[in-house]
PyMOL Python script that loads the backbone (N, CA, C, O; Angstrom):
from pymol import cmd

cmd.read_pdbstr("""\
ATOM      1  N   MET A   1      39.771 -34.321 130.190  1.00  0.00           N
ATOM      2  CA  MET A   1      40.607 -33.952 128.948  1.00  0.00           C
ATOM      3  C   MET A   1      41.460 -32.914 129.171  1.00  0.00           C
ATOM      4  O   MET A   1      42.659 -33.141 129.009  1.00  0.00           O
ATOM      5  N   ILE A   2      41.033 -31.569 129.586  1.00  0.00           N
ATOM      6  CA  ILE A   2      41.909 -30.624 129.940  1.00  0.00           C
ATOM      7  C   ILE A   2      42.611 -30.601 131.029  1.00  0.00           C
ATOM      8  O   ILE A   2      43.516 -29.780 131.180  1.00  0.00           O
ATOM      9  N   ALA A   3      42.349 -31.344 131.783  1.00  0.00           N
ATOM     10  CA  ALA A   3      42.962 -31.430 133.116  1.00  0.00           C
ATOM     11  C   ALA A   3      44.284 -32.433 132.876  1.00  0.00           C
ATOM     12  O   ALA A   3      45.316 -32.254 133.521  1.00  0.00           O
ATOM     13  N   LYS A   4      44.168 -33.403 131.980  1.00  0.00           N
ATOM     14  CA  LYS A   4      45.037 -34.259 131.726  1.00  0.00           C
ATOM     15  C   LYS A   4      46.262 -33.475 130.965  1.00  0.00           C
ATOM     16  O   LYS A   4      47.455 -33.671 131.196  1.00  0.00           O
ATOM     17  N   MET A   5      45.756 -32.599 130.064  1.00  0.00           N
ATOM     18  CA  MET A   5      46.791 -31.972 129.008  1.00  0.00           C
ATOM     19  C   MET A   5      47.493 -30.907 129.900  1.00  0.00           C
ATOM     20  O   MET A   5      48.655 -30.555 129.696  1.00  0.00           O
ATOM     21  N   LEU A   6      46.646 -30.372 130.990  1.00  0.00           N
ATOM     22  CA  LEU A   6      47.329 -29.199 131.650  1.00  0.00           C
ATOM     23  C   LEU A   6      48.462 -29.807 132.654  1.00  0.00           C
ATOM     24  O   LEU A   6      49.467 -29.164 132.956  1.00  0.00           O
ATOM     25  N   PHE A   7      48.146 -31.318 133.208  1.00  0.00           N
ATOM     26  CA  PHE A   7      49.042 -31.775 133.983  1.00  0.00           C
ATOM     27  C   PHE A   7      50.447 -31.845 133.123  1.00  0.00           C
ATOM     28  O   PHE A   7      51.561 -31.390 133.387  1.00  0.00           O
ATOM     29  N   THR A   8      49.996 -32.539 132.072  1.00  0.00           N
ATOM     30  CA  THR A   8      51.186 -33.116 131.247  1.00  0.00           C
ATOM     31  C   THR A   8      52.008 -31.714 130.862  1.00  0.00           C
ATOM     32  O   THR A   8      53.221 -31.814 131.049  1.00  0.00           O
ATOM     33  N   THR A   9      51.630 -30.651 130.443  1.00  0.00           N
ATOM     34  CA  THR A   9      52.394 -29.239 130.537  1.00  0.00           C
ATOM     35  C   THR A   9      53.000 -29.109 131.460  1.00  0.00           C
ATOM     36  O   THR A   9      54.220 -29.008 131.332  1.00  0.00           O
ATOM     37  N   VAL A  10      52.455 -29.063 132.649  1.00  0.00           N
ATOM     38  CA  VAL A  10      53.205 -28.542 134.221  1.00  0.00           C
ATOM     39  C   VAL A  10      54.517 -29.786 134.122  1.00  0.00           C
ATOM     40  O   VAL A  10      55.722 -29.539 134.170  1.00  0.00           O
ATOM     41  N   LEU A  11      54.001 -30.891 134.002  1.00  0.00           N
ATOM     42  CA  LEU A  11      55.225 -31.995 134.327  1.00  0.00           C
ATOM     43  C   LEU A  11      56.433 -31.691 133.103  1.00  0.00           C
ATOM     44  O   LEU A  11      57.609 -31.628 133.461  1.00  0.00           O
ATOM     45  N   LEU A  12      56.113 -31.531 131.825  1.00  0.00           N
ATOM     46  CA  LEU A  12      56.964 -31.138 130.831  1.00  0.00           C
ATOM     47  C   LEU A  12      57.733 -29.414 131.140  1.00  0.00           C
ATOM     48  O   LEU A  12      58.858 -29.107 130.746  1.00  0.00           O
ATOM     49  N   GLY A  13      57.173 -28.860 131.607  1.00  0.00           N
ATOM     50  CA  GLY A  13      57.660 -27.508 132.129  1.00  0.00           C
ATOM     51  C   GLY A  13      58.575 -27.668 133.304  1.00  0.00           C
ATOM     52  O   GLY A  13      59.604 -27.003 133.421  1.00  0.00           O
ATOM     53  N   ILE A  14      58.125 -28.683 134.288  1.00  0.00           N
ATOM     54  CA  ILE A  14      59.235 -28.919 135.312  1.00  0.00           C
ATOM     55  C   ILE A  14      60.493 -29.799 134.941  1.00  0.00           C
ATOM     56  O   ILE A  14      61.635 -29.635 135.370  1.00  0.00           O
ATOM     57  N   GLY A  15      60.074 -30.728 134.091  1.00  0.00           N
ATOM     58  CA  GLY A  15      61.342 -31.433 133.663  1.00  0.00           C
ATOM     59  C   GLY A  15      62.402 -30.479 132.910  1.00  0.00           C
ATOM     60  O   GLY A  15      63.581 -30.486 133.263  1.00  0.00           O
ATOM     61  N   LEU A  16      61.983 -29.734 131.957  1.00  0.00           N
ATOM     62  CA  LEU A  16      62.770 -28.786 131.266  1.00  0.00           C
ATOM     63  C   LEU A  16      63.435 -27.618 131.929  1.00  0.00           C
ATOM     64  O   LEU A  16      64.447 -27.030 131.547  1.00  0.00           O
ATOM     65  N   PHE A  17      62.653 -27.364 133.051  1.00  0.00           N
ATOM     66  CA  PHE A  17      63.384 -26.408 133.974  1.00  0.00           C
ATOM     67  C   PHE A  17      64.546 -26.826 134.440  1.00  0.00           C
ATOM     68  O   PHE A  17      65.557 -26.153 134.240  1.00  0.00           O
ATOM     69  N   PHE A  18      64.588 -28.129 135.209  1.00  0.00           N
ATOM     70  CA  PHE A  18      65.526 -28.902 135.753  1.00  0.00           C
ATOM     71  C   PHE A  18      66.719 -29.366 134.495  1.00  0.00           C
ATOM     72  O   PHE A  18      67.942 -29.417 134.624  1.00  0.00           O
ATOM     73  N   LEU A  19      66.042 -29.613 133.502  1.00  0.00           N
ATOM     74  CA  LEU A  19      67.256 -29.725 132.370  1.00  0.00           C
ATOM     75  C   LEU A  19      68.147 -28.917 132.216  1.00  0.00           C
ATOM     76  O   LEU A  19      69.360 -29.115 132.288  1.00  0.00           O
ATOM     77  N   ILE A  20      67.341 -27.535 131.895  1.00  0.00           N
ATOM     78  CA  ILE A  20      68.047 -26.481 131.647  1.00  0.00           C
ATOM     79  C   ILE A  20      69.008 -26.074 132.734  1.00  0.00           C
ATOM     80  O   ILE A  20      70.140 -25.722 132.400  1.00  0.00           O
ATOM     81  N   ARG A  21      68.644 -26.090 134.071  1.00  0.00           N
ATOM     82  CA  ARG A  21      69.366 -25.707 135.243  1.00  0.00           C
ATOM     83  C   ARG A  21      70.551 -26.583 135.183  1.00  0.00           C
ATOM     84  O   ARG A  21      71.633 -26.001 135.272  1.00  0.00           O
ATOM     85  N   ARG A  22      70.566 -27.828 135.056  1.00  0.00           N
ATOM     86  CA  ARG A  22      71.793 -28.758 134.844  1.00  0.00           C
ATOM     87  C   ARG A  22      72.561 -28.435 133.897  1.00  0.00           C
ATOM     88  O   ARG A  22      73.774 -28.527 134.088  1.00  0.00           O
ATOM     89  N   ILE A  23      72.133 -28.042 132.814  1.00  0.00           N
ATOM     90  CA  ILE A  23      73.029 -27.823 131.823  1.00  0.00           C
ATOM     91  C   ILE A  23      73.964 -26.432 131.933  1.00  0.00           C
ATOM     92  O   ILE A  23      75.115 -26.222 131.550  1.00  0.00           O
ATOM     93  N   VAL A  24      73.156 -25.713 132.500  1.00  0.00           N
ATOM     94  CA  VAL A  24      73.700 -23.950 132.913  1.00  0.00           C
ATOM     95  C   VAL A  24      74.733 -24.375 133.842  1.00  0.00           C
ATOM     96  O   VAL A  24      75.870 -23.949 133.640  1.00  0.00           O
ATOM     97  N   LYS A  25      74.536 -25.089 134.754  1.00  0.00           N
ATOM     98  CA  LYS A  25      75.307 -25.294 135.945  1.00  0.00           C
ATOM     99  C   LYS A  25      76.667 -26.188 135.688  1.00  0.00           C
ATOM    100  O   LYS A  25      77.608 -26.312 136.471  1.00  0.00           O
ATOM    101  N   LEU A  26      76.535 -26.718 134.517  1.00  0.00           N
ATOM    102  CA  LEU A  26      77.964 -27.660 134.194  1.00  0.00           C
ATOM    103  C   LEU A  26      79.172 -27.115 134.180  1.00  0.00           C
ATOM    104  O   LEU A  26      80.159 -27.538 134.782  1.00  0.00           O
ATOM    105  N   PRO A  27      79.088 -25.942 133.325  1.00  0.00           N
ATOM    106  CA  PRO A  27      80.530 -25.447 132.805  1.00  0.00           C
ATOM    107  C   PRO A  27      81.386 -24.772 134.596  1.00  0.00           C
ATOM    108  O   PRO A  27      82.604 -24.594 134.639  1.00  0.00           O
ATOM    109  N   SER A  28      80.611 -24.542 135.667  1.00  0.00           N
ATOM    110  CA  SER A  28      81.356 -24.236 136.555  1.00  0.00           C
ATOM    111  C   SER A  28      81.691 -25.377 137.215  1.00  0.00           C
ATOM    112  O   SER A  28      82.735 -25.230 137.851  1.00  0.00           O
ATOM    113  N   LYS A  29      81.281 -26.290 137.292  1.00  0.00           N
ATOM    114  CA  LYS A  29      81.618 -27.567 137.782  1.00  0.00           C
ATOM    115  C   LYS A  29      83.123 -27.912 137.133  1.00  0.00           C
ATOM    116  O   LYS A  29      83.772 -28.663 137.861  1.00  0.00           O
ATOM    117  N   TYR A  30      83.774 -27.521 135.947  1.00  0.00           N
ATOM    118  CA  TYR A  30      84.693 -28.036 135.534  1.00  0.00           C
ATOM    119  C   TYR A  30      85.426 -26.759 135.145  1.00  0.00           C
ATOM    120  O   TYR A  30      85.861 -26.517 134.020  1.00  0.00           O
ATOM    121  N   GLU A  31      85.510 -25.974 136.215  1.00  0.00           N
ATOM    122  CA  GLU A  31      86.484 -24.877 136.093  1.00  0.00           C
ATOM    123  C   GLU A  31      88.035 -25.473 136.377  1.00  0.00           C
ATOM    124  O   GLU A  31      88.294 -26.498 137.006  1.00  0.00           O
ATOM    125  N   ARG A  32      88.971 -24.578 135.759  1.00  0.00           N
ATOM    126  CA  ARG A  32      90.203 -25.108 135.934  1.00  0.00           C
ATOM    127  C   ARG A  32      90.803 -24.350 136.869  1.00  0.00           C
ATOM    128  O   ARG A  32      91.988 -24.644 137.029  1.00  0.00           O
ATOM    129  N   LYS A  33      90.324 -23.323 137.663  1.00  0.00           N
ATOM    130  CA  LYS A  33      91.271 -22.743 138.510  1.00  0.00           C
ATOM    131  C   LYS A  33      91.593 -23.265 139.800  1.00  0.00           C
ATOM    132  O   LYS A  33      90.724 -23.245 140.672  1.00  0.00           O
ATOM    133  N   PRO A  34      92.896 -23.799 140.073  1.00  0.00           N
ATOM    134  CA  PRO A  34      93.095 -24.397 141.294  1.00  0.00           C
ATOM    135  C   PRO A  34      92.685 -23.674 142.525  1.00  0.00           C
ATOM    136  O   PRO A  34      92.635 -22.444 142.552  1.00  0.00           O
ATOM    137  N   LYS A  35      92.417 -24.354 143.449  1.00  0.00           N
ATOM    138  CA  LYS A  35      92.107 -23.687 145.071  1.00  0.00           C
ATOM    139  C   LYS A  35      93.250 -23.234 145.557  1.00  0.00           C
ATOM    140  O   LYS A  35      93.399 -22.073 145.937  1.00  0.00           O
ATOM    141  N   THR A  36      94.379 -24.351 145.589  1.00  0.00           N
ATOM    142  CA  THR A  36      95.452 -23.845 146.316  1.00  0.00           C
ATOM    143  C   THR A  36      96.590 -23.479 145.343  1.00  0.00           C
ATOM    144  O   THR A  36      96.481 -23.840 144.171  1.00  0.00           O
ATOM    145  N   LEU A  37      97.591 -22.842 145.714  1.00  0.00           N
ATOM    146  CA  LEU A  37      98.544 -22.709 144.910  1.00  0.00           C
ATOM    147  C   LEU A  37      99.867 -23.715 145.093  1.00  0.00           C
ATOM    148  O   LEU A  37     100.678 -23.606 146.012  1.00  0.00           O
ATOM    149  N   SER A  38      99.914 -24.609 144.146  1.00  0.00           N
ATOM    150  CA  SER A  38     101.106 -25.665 144.529  1.00  0.00           C
ATOM    151  C   SER A  38     102.541 -25.013 143.678  1.00  0.00           C
ATOM    152  O   SER A  38     102.664 -24.029 142.949  1.00  0.00           O
ATOM    153  N   ALA A  39     103.174 -25.688 143.983  1.00  0.00           N
ATOM    154  CA  ALA A  39     104.739 -25.346 143.788  1.00  0.00           C
ATOM    155  C   ALA A  39     104.768 -25.330 142.140  1.00  0.00           C
ATOM    156  O   ALA A  39     105.465 -24.509 141.545  1.00  0.00           O
ATOM    157  N   TRP A  40     104.117 -26.109 141.585  1.00  0.00           N
ATOM    158  CA  TRP A  40     104.467 -26.333 139.976  1.00  0.00           C
ATOM    159  C   TRP A  40     103.360 -25.048 139.528  1.00  0.00           C
ATOM    160  O   TRP A  40     103.798 -24.334 138.626  1.00  0.00           O
ATOM    161  N   SER A  41     102.152 -24.727 139.995  1.00  0.00           N
ATOM    162  CA  SER A  41     101.430 -23.431 139.764  1.00  0.00           C
ATOM    163  C   SER A  41     102.263 -22.438 139.890  1.00  0.00           C
ATOM    164  O   SER A  41     102.545 -21.638 138.999  1.00  0.00           O
ATOM    165  N   ALA A  42     102.696 -22.450 141.021  1.00  0.00           N
ATOM    166  CA  ALA A  42     103.466 -21.015 141.401  1.00  0.00           C
ATOM    167  C   ALA A  42     104.587 -20.723 140.538  1.00  0.00           C
ATOM    168  O   ALA A  42     104.867 -19.562 140.239  1.00  0.00           O
ATOM    169  N   LEU A  43     105.344 -21.877 140.060  1.00  0.00           N
ATOM    170  CA  LEU A  43     106.446 -21.584 138.768  1.00  0.00           C
ATOM    171  C   LEU A  43     105.889 -21.308 137.563  1.00  0.00           C
ATOM    172  O   LEU A  43     106.541 -20.572 136.822  1.00  0.00           O
ATOM    173  N   ASP A  44     104.491 -21.855 137.058  1.00  0.00           N
ATOM    174  CA  ASP A  44     103.873 -21.276 135.937  1.00  0.00           C
ATOM    175  C   ASP A  44     103.609 -19.567 136.263  1.00  0.00           C
ATOM    176  O   ASP A  44     103.977 -18.782 135.389  1.00  0.00           O
ATOM    177  N   GLN A  45     103.176 -19.194 137.118  1.00  0.00           N
ATOM    178  CA  GLN A  45     103.147 -17.850 137.183  1.00  0.00           C
ATOM    179  C   GLN A  45     104.102 -17.058 137.613  1.00  0.00           C
ATOM    180  O   GLN A  45     103.874 -15.869 137.837  1.00  0.00           O
ATOM    181  N   GLY A  46     105.210 -17.567 137.774  1.00  0.00           N
ATOM    182  CA  GLY A  46     106.608 -16.594 137.962  1.00  0.00           C
ATOM    183  C   GLY A  46     106.806 -16.431 139.243  1.00  0.00           C
ATOM    184  O   GLY A  46     107.515 -15.523 139.675  1.00  0.00           O
ATOM    185  N   ILE A  47     106.206 -17.286 139.991  1.00  0.00           N
ATOM    186  CA  ILE A  47     106.444 -17.252 141.867  1.00  0.00           C
ATOM    187  C   ILE A  47     107.134 -18.215 142.264  1.00  0.00           C
ATOM    188  O   ILE A  47     106.858 -19.362 141.913  1.00  0.00           O
ATOM    189  N   ASP A  48     108.237 -17.915 143.130  1.00  0.00           N
ATOM    190  CA  ASP A  48     109.401 -18.698 143.802  1.00  0.00           C
ATOM    191  C   ASP A  48     108.508 -19.394 144.602  1.00  0.00           C
ATOM    192  O   ASP A  48     107.733 -18.844 145.385  1.00  0.00           O
ATOM    193  N   PRO A  49     108.603 -20.687 144.412  1.00  0.00           N
ATOM    194  CA  PRO A  49     107.725 -21.674 145.308  1.00  0.00           C
ATOM    195  C   PRO A  49     108.354 -21.674 146.730  1.00  0.00           C
ATOM    196  O   PRO A  49     107.676 -21.885 147.736  1.00  0.00           O
ATOM    197  N   THR A  50     109.536 -21.452 146.753  1.00  0.00           N
ATOM    198  CA  THR A  50     110.413 -21.435 148.226  1.00  0.00           C
ATOM    199  C   THR A  50     109.786 -20.407 149.304  1.00  0.00           C
ATOM    200  O   THR A  50     109.889 -20.529 150.525  1.00  0.00           O
ATOM    201  N   GLU A  51     109.094 -19.333 148.590  1.00  0.00           N
ATOM    202  CA  GLU A  51     108.606 -18.124 149.308  1.00  0.00           C
ATOM    203  C   GLU A  51     107.261 -18.244 149.815  1.00  0.00           C
ATOM    204  O   GLU A  51     106.751 -17.372 150.518  1.00  0.00           O
ATOM    205  N   ILE A  52     106.621 -19.408 149.441  1.00  0.00           N
ATOM    206  CA  ILE A  52     105.157 -19.709 149.390  1.00  0.00           C
ATOM    207  C   ILE A  52     104.543 -20.028 150.604  1.00  0.00           C
ATOM    208  O   ILE A  52     103.329 -19.922 150.427  1.00  0.00           O
ATOM    209  N   GLY A  53     104.770 -20.340 151.659  1.00  0.00           N
ATOM    210  CA  GLY A  53     104.664 -20.550 153.019  1.00  0.00           C
ATOM    211  C   GLY A  53     105.209 -20.336 154.035  1.00  0.00           C
ATOM    212  O   GLY A  53     104.903 -20.894 155.089  1.00  0.00           O
ATOM    213  N   GLU A  54     106.434 -19.193 153.867  1.00  0.00           N
ATOM    214  CA  GLU A  54     107.079 -18.676 154.606  1.00  0.00           C
ATOM    215  C   GLU A  54     106.426 -17.684 155.565  1.00  0.00           C
ATOM    216  O   GLU A  54     106.644 -17.577 156.772  1.00  0.00           O
ATOM    217  N   GLY A  55     105.664 -17.044 154.877  1.00  0.00           N
ATOM    218  CA  GLY A  55     104.746 -15.662 155.689  1.00  0.00           C
ATOM    219  C   GLY A  55     103.686 -16.339 156.500  1.00  0.00           C
ATOM    220  O   GLY A  55     103.116 -15.693 157.379  1.00  0.00           O
ATOM    221  N   GLU A  56     103.415 -17.438 156.303  1.00  0.00           N
ATOM    222  CA  GLU A  56     102.020 -17.724 157.183  1.00  0.00           C
ATOM    223  C   GLU A  56     102.243 -18.326 158.616  1.00  0.00           C
ATOM    224  O   GLU A  56     101.278 -18.571 159.340  1.00  0.00           O
TER     225      GLU A  56
END
""", "prot")
cmd.dss("prot")
cmd.show_as("cartoon", "prot")
cmd.util.cbc("prot")
cmd.orient("prot")
C-alpha cells in the first residue's frame, strides 16, 4: 500500500517535472530574432543592404 502510493507520487513528480520543463523552454523556441541579416531586415534597421557582404 505505502509502496504503491510512493511509486505513484514519484511518477507524478517526474511527469510534472518534464511538463514544467517543456513549458518553460517553449518561449525560446519562438524567439523572433533572425540569425542572419537579410536585405529587408537591414533596411528595417537603417543599414544600407549593398554594404552587407562587401567587407567579408
